[in-house]
C-alpha positions as CSV (number, residue, x, y, z in Angstrom):
1,M,53.1,26.6,-49.2
2,N,54.0,23.2,-48.2
3,G,53.3,20.4,-50.8
4,C,52.9,16.9,-50.1
5,E,55.8,14.6,-49.8
6,L,55.6,12.5,-53.6
7,G,57.3,9.8,-55.4
8,P,58.5,10.6,-59.0
9,G,56.4,12.1,-61.4
10,E,53.4,12.8,-59.0
11,P,51.4,16.1,-59.6
12,V,51.9,18.5,-56.4
13,A,49.0,20.2,-54.8
14,M,49.9,23.7,-53.5
15,I,47.0,24.7,-51.6
16,G,49.3,23.8,-48.8
17,L,49.2,21.4,-45.7
18,D,46.3,23.4,-43.8
19,H,44.6,23.1,-47.0
20,R,44.3,26.7,-47.5
21,P,44.1,29.1,-50.4
22,R,46.9,31.7,-51.6
23,A,43.9,34.2,-50.3
24,A,45.0,36.2,-46.8
25,M,42.9,35.2,-43.6
26,P,40.2,37.1,-41.8
27,E,39.6,36.7,-38.2
28,P,37.8,33.4,-37.3
29,V,34.0,33.1,-37.3
30,V,33.4,30.2,-34.9
31,G,29.2,30.2,-35.6
32,G,28.5,30.7,-31.7
33,P,29.9,29.4,-28.8
34,S,30.9,25.7,-29.4
35,G,32.4,26.5,-33.0
36,V,31.3,24.8,-36.2
37,V,30.8,21.0,-37.0
38,F,31.9,20.4,-41.3
39,V,29.7,17.8,-42.2
40,Y,31.1,15.9,-45.6
41,S,28.4,13.9,-47.0
42,G,28.9,11.2,-49.4
43,H,28.6,10.4,-52.9
44,G,24.7,10.6,-53.1
45,S,25.5,14.6,-52.6
46,R,26.7,15.4,-55.8
47,C,24.9,17.2,-58.4
48,G,26.3,16.0,-61.9
49,S,28.3,17.3,-64.0
50,G,28.5,21.7,-64.0
51,M,28.3,21.4,-59.8
52,G,30.4,23.9,-58.8
53,R,30.2,26.2,-62.0
54,R,29.2,29.3,-60.2
55,L,31.4,29.1,-57.5
56,L,34.7,29.0,-60.2
57,A,33.1,31.9,-62.0
58,T,32.3,34.4,-58.7
59,E,34.6,33.2,-56.2
60,P,38.6,33.4,-56.7
61,V,39.2,31.4,-53.5
62,F,37.4,28.3,-54.8
63,A,38.6,29.0,-58.5
64,D,42.1,28.6,-56.9
65,A,41.6,25.8,-54.8
66,I,40.3,23.5,-58.2
67,E,43.3,25.2,-60.4
68,D,45.6,23.4,-57.5
69,L,43.3,20.5,-57.6
70,D,43.3,19.5,-61.3
71,A,46.7,18.1,-62.0
72,I,46.2,15.4,-59.0
73,F,42.9,15.1,-60.4
74,Q,44.0,14.3,-64.0
75,W,46.6,12.5,-62.7
76,E,43.9,9.6,-61.5
77,H,41.5,10.5,-64.8
78,D,41.2,11.3,-67.9
79,C,39.6,14.6,-68.1
80,S,39.8,18.1,-66.0
81,L,37.6,19.4,-63.4
82,R,37.0,22.2,-65.3
83,E,35.5,20.1,-67.8
84,I,33.1,18.6,-65.8
85,F,32.2,22.0,-63.8
86,A,31.6,23.3,-67.5
87,G,29.3,20.3,-68.5
88,R,31.7,19.0,-71.0
89,R,32.0,15.7,-69.2
90,G,29.4,13.6,-67.3
91,L,29.5,12.1,-64.1
92,D,28.9,8.3,-65.2
93,D,32.1,6.8,-64.3
94,L,31.5,6.2,-60.8
95,A,35.2,7.1,-59.6
96,V,35.0,10.4,-61.9
97,G,32.3,11.6,-60.0
98,Q,33.6,10.5,-56.6
99,S,36.6,12.3,-57.1
100,A,34.8,15.5,-58.4
101,L,32.8,15.7,-55.1
102,L,35.8,15.9,-53.4
103,A,37.3,18.2,-55.4
104,V,34.3,20.9,-54.6
105,Q,34.4,19.6,-51.1
106,V,38.0,20.7,-50.7
107,G,36.9,23.7,-52.3
108,L,34.4,24.7,-50.2
109,T,36.6,24.1,-46.8
110,A,39.3,26.5,-48.8
111,L,36.3,29.1,-49.5
112,W,34.9,29.0,-45.7
113,R,38.3,29.2,-44.4
114,A,39.1,32.1,-46.7
115,H,36.0,33.5,-44.7
116,G,37.3,32.9,-41.5
117,V,35.0,29.7,-40.4
118,E,37.2,27.1,-38.6
119,P,35.6,23.7,-37.8
120,T,36.1,22.9,-34.6
121,A,35.4,19.5,-35.2
122,V,34.7,17.3,-38.6
123,L,32.8,14.3,-39.8
124,G,32.2,12.4,-42.7
125,Q,29.4,10.0,-44.3
126,S,31.2,7.3,-46.3
127,T,33.2,9.2,-49.1
128,G,32.6,12.0,-47.0
129,E,34.8,11.2,-44.5
130,V,37.8,11.5,-47.4
131,A,37.2,14.9,-47.6
132,A,36.9,15.2,-43.5
133,A,40.2,13.7,-43.1
134,V,42.0,16.4,-45.7
135,A,40.0,19.4,-43.6
136,A,41.3,17.6,-40.1
137,G,45.2,17.1,-42.0
138,A,45.0,13.3,-41.7
139,L,45.6,12.7,-45.2
140,N,47.0,15.0,-48.0
141,L,45.5,15.5,-51.2
142,T,47.5,13.2,-53.4
143,D,46.3,10.2,-50.8
144,A,42.6,11.6,-50.8
145,F,42.3,11.3,-54.7
146,R,44.1,8.2,-55.0
147,I,41.4,6.6,-52.2
148,M,38.5,8.0,-54.4
149,A,39.6,6.3,-57.6
150,R,40.8,3.2,-55.9
151,R,37.7,2.7,-53.8
152,T,35.2,1.8,-57.0
153,G,37.6,-0.9,-58.0
154,P,36.1,-3.4,-55.8
155,L,32.8,-2.5,-56.7
156,A,33.5,-2.6,-60.4
157,S,35.4,-5.8,-60.2
158,T,32.6,-7.7,-57.9
159,G,30.0,-6.3,-60.0
160,G,29.1,-3.5,-58.1
161,G,27.0,-3.2,-54.9
162,A,26.8,-4.4,-51.7
163,V,26.3,-8.1,-52.4
164,G,29.5,-7.9,-54.5
165,L,31.5,-6.4,-51.9
166,A,30.7,-8.3,-49.3
167,E,32.6,-11.4,-50.9
168,L,35.8,-9.5,-49.9
169,T,37.5,-9.4,-46.8
170,E,38.8,-6.1,-45.2
171,G,42.5,-7.3,-45.7
172,E,41.9,-8.2,-49.3
173,L,40.1,-4.2,-50.0
174,A,43.2,-2.5,-47.7
175,T,45.7,-3.7,-50.5
176,R,44.1,-1.5,-53.0
177,F,44.9,1.4,-50.5
178,A,48.7,0.4,-50.0
179,G,51.1,3.3,-49.9
180,L,49.0,5.8,-47.9
181,R,51.0,8.3,-46.1
182,P,48.3,9.5,-42.6
183,A,48.9,12.0,-40.2
184,P,47.9,12.3,-36.7
185,P,44.3,14.8,-37.5
186,R,44.6,18.4,-36.2
187,L,40.8,18.5,-35.4
188,P,38.3,16.2,-33.5
189,F,37.1,13.9,-35.9
190,Y,33.9,11.6,-35.2
191,S,34.5,9.0,-37.1
192,T,31.1,6.9,-39.0
193,V,33.0,3.8,-38.9
194,L,34.2,2.7,-35.6
195,A,32.0,1.7,-33.1
196,D,33.5,4.4,-30.9
197,P,32.8,8.0,-33.3
198,R,35.4,9.6,-30.3
199,E,38.1,7.0,-31.0
200,R,40.9,8.6,-33.4
201,P,40.7,6.7,-36.4
202,D,45.0,5.5,-37.4
203,F,43.7,6.7,-41.7
204,D,45.4,3.5,-42.9
205,P,44.4,1.2,-45.5
206,G,42.8,-0.7,-43.2
207,Y,40.2,2.0,-42.2
208,W,39.6,2.9,-45.6
209,A,38.8,-0.5,-46.3
210,A,36.1,-0.7,-43.5
211,N,34.7,2.6,-44.5
212,L,34.1,1.1,-48.1
213,R,32.3,-2.0,-46.6
214,R,31.2,-1.1,-43.0
215,P,27.7,0.6,-43.2
216,A,28.4,4.5,-41.9
217,R,27.2,5.2,-38.6
218,L,26.5,8.2,-39.2
219,P,23.6,8.9,-36.1
220,Q,26.1,7.5,-34.0
221,A,28.7,10.6,-34.7
222,I,26.4,12.8,-34.9
223,G,25.0,12.0,-31.5
224,A,28.3,12.2,-30.1
225,A,29.0,15.5,-31.3
226,L,26.0,16.5,-29.8
227,A,26.5,15.2,-26.6
228,D,29.9,17.1,-26.6
229,G,28.0,20.6,-27.2
230,H,28.3,21.0,-30.3
231,T,25.3,23.2,-31.6
232,T,26.1,24.4,-35.3
233,F,26.6,21.8,-38.3
234,L,27.6,23.3,-41.5
235,E,27.2,20.7,-44.4
236,I,29.9,20.9,-46.8
237,S,28.8,19.2,-49.8
238,A,27.5,20.2,-53.7
239,R,23.5,19.9,-51.9
240,P,22.7,18.9,-48.6
241,V,21.8,15.5,-47.7
242,A,22.9,14.9,-44.5
243,I,21.3,17.5,-42.6
244,S,18.4,15.9,-42.9
245,A,20.3,13.0,-40.6
246,V,21.3,15.5,-38.1
247,E,17.8,17.0,-37.6
248,Q,16.5,13.7,-37.1
249,T,19.3,12.9,-34.5
250,I,18.8,16.2,-32.8
251,A,14.7,15.1,-32.4
252,E,15.5,12.0,-30.9
253,I,18.3,13.2,-28.5
254,T,17.3,16.3,-27.9
255,T,15.2,18.0,-24.5
256,A,13.2,20.9,-23.4
257,G,16.0,23.4,-21.9
258,C,18.9,22.2,-24.6
259,P,20.2,24.8,-26.6
260,P,19.4,25.5,-29.9
261,V,20.9,23.5,-32.8
262,R,21.7,24.9,-36.0
263,T,22.1,23.8,-39.3
264,L,23.4,25.4,-42.6
265,P,24.1,24.5,-46.5
266,S,27.2,25.2,-48.4
267,L,25.1,25.0,-51.6
268,R,21.5,23.6,-52.5
269,R,20.7,22.0,-56.0
270,D,19.2,24.3,-58.4
271,Q,19.8,27.5,-56.5
272,D,22.4,30.1,-57.1
273,E,25.6,28.7,-55.5
274,Q,27.0,31.9,-54.5
275,V,23.9,33.2,-53.4
276,T,23.5,30.0,-50.9
277,F,26.9,29.9,-49.5
278,R,26.8,33.9,-48.8
279,S,23.5,33.5,-47.1
280,S,24.8,30.7,-44.8
281,L,27.9,32.7,-44.5
282,A,25.7,35.8,-42.9
283,V,23.8,33.0,-40.7
284,L,27.5,32.5,-39.2
285,H,28.5,35.8,-38.4
286,A,25.3,36.8,-36.6
287,L,25.9,33.7,-34.6
288,A,29.6,34.4,-34.1
289,G,28.1,38.2,-33.0
290,G,25.9,36.9,-30.8
291,G,22.9,36.9,-32.7
292,S,20.0,34.2,-33.0
293,G,20.8,32.5,-36.5
294,T,19.0,29.8,-37.7
295,E,17.9,27.3,-36.0
296,A,17.8,23.6,-37.5
297,G,15.6,23.2,-40.3
298,A,14.9,26.4,-41.3
299,A,18.3,27.4,-42.8
């Protein structure tokens, strides 16, 4: 397996350049003729400490991914992912909470891929763009967790919130992300930062400064994906929050005669994580086999 190019003493993630876990890969599940768009929601989709606990206990692929991520997580923070998933460490620290959500999203991506569900495109909202960039191969895991840890600094140093953040230029913010080593994405990436969602980002420090400072253009990115013919959207998060934006955009721009659009969660709050995951997996298998699956809003 391939690791990241790291500086002296930095931890190595063993998920590999394609971010797949150690398990063998089955045949792909495309989720319908247009494939599946992975939607990575932002900070609001975390569920507090204990999120991911059920998957950690029941899904070996997810557990392997979290184990591989823990060294990088602890390099940036003073606790472990297992402490968080066990509920022994809270998520009051914004940087810890955002990094823990990233770990869940990377673990879920590995789990979906282990079951043959490969994204045909990705998009992310706010912090979710970091996970989307990892899934697309544009960021290595060390850089991804570095971004999560450093993006909270400007909020803390300016007293928090958009008002304090607005006092900093994107150039000033970009210095916090110096040293990143982005790569060209291997999947279509719909940006929620750039004016044209289809424009390929550089994923450099300036882009992540813009991600932190500019409002997320989630409806525009969803609209572009719909216009390009995508009809299945899978939210990669601890609980579904972006699905409502997808469904609202669908309602606004689709007309009679359009193919049905389907939205699915990976997990739901206060519901058995393994059951929710397996239920959505069954829908995707049905779509791949020519079944009707589940239309938007029904999953």
